[in-house]
N, C-alpha and C positions, 0 to 999 in steps of 0.2 A: 726715181732719184737714185743716184749712184751711191756706192758704199761710203765714199769719202764725205759726201754731203750729208748723208744720214748720220754718220759718226759726229760730224761737226754740229749738227742740229741737236743730237742727244747731249753732247758736251755742253752746248749753250744752255739747254734746259737744266741740266744738273748744276752748272755753275750759278745759274739764276736762283735755283732753290737754296743753295748753301751760302750765298752772299749775304752777309749781315745787313747790308744796306738796301737789300731788295724789300719792297713793301710786302706785307703778309699776303695781300690779295694776289700779287703777281706770283709769289711762291706757290700758293694754292693752285693757281692756273697752270703753272709749270708742272706741278705734281700730277694734276688731272690729265694733262697732255701725255705725260709719261705712262700713267696707268692705262689710258685709252689705247695708246699705241701697243703697249704690252699685251693687252687683251686681244687686240686684232691679230698680233703675231701668234698668240696661242691658238686662236681660231683657225688661222691659216695652217699652222702646223697640224692641227687636228684634221682638217680637210685633206691635207696632203697625205697623212697617214691612212685615211679612209680610202682615198683614191688609189693609193699604192696597194692596199689590200684588195680592193675591187679588181684592179688590173691583174693581180696575182691569181685571184679566183677565176677570172675570165680566162686567163692563160691555161690554168689547170683544167677548166671545163673544155677548152678547145683540144687539149691533149688527152681527153678522156679519163681524167682522174677524178 
């Protein structure tokens, strides 16, 4: 999904959560979706940091450090 579509989806979820006319069950589901996506993003960032460190260590090992 491209950045524009992702931003639009996030905006829709946030607007749904704060709209006074939205039923509570829908607000809860929107909040749950936001938390789930945030958790996945954090996991991805963690994996990226670990891979970067492994790549750095592998490069250092190749260079005899």
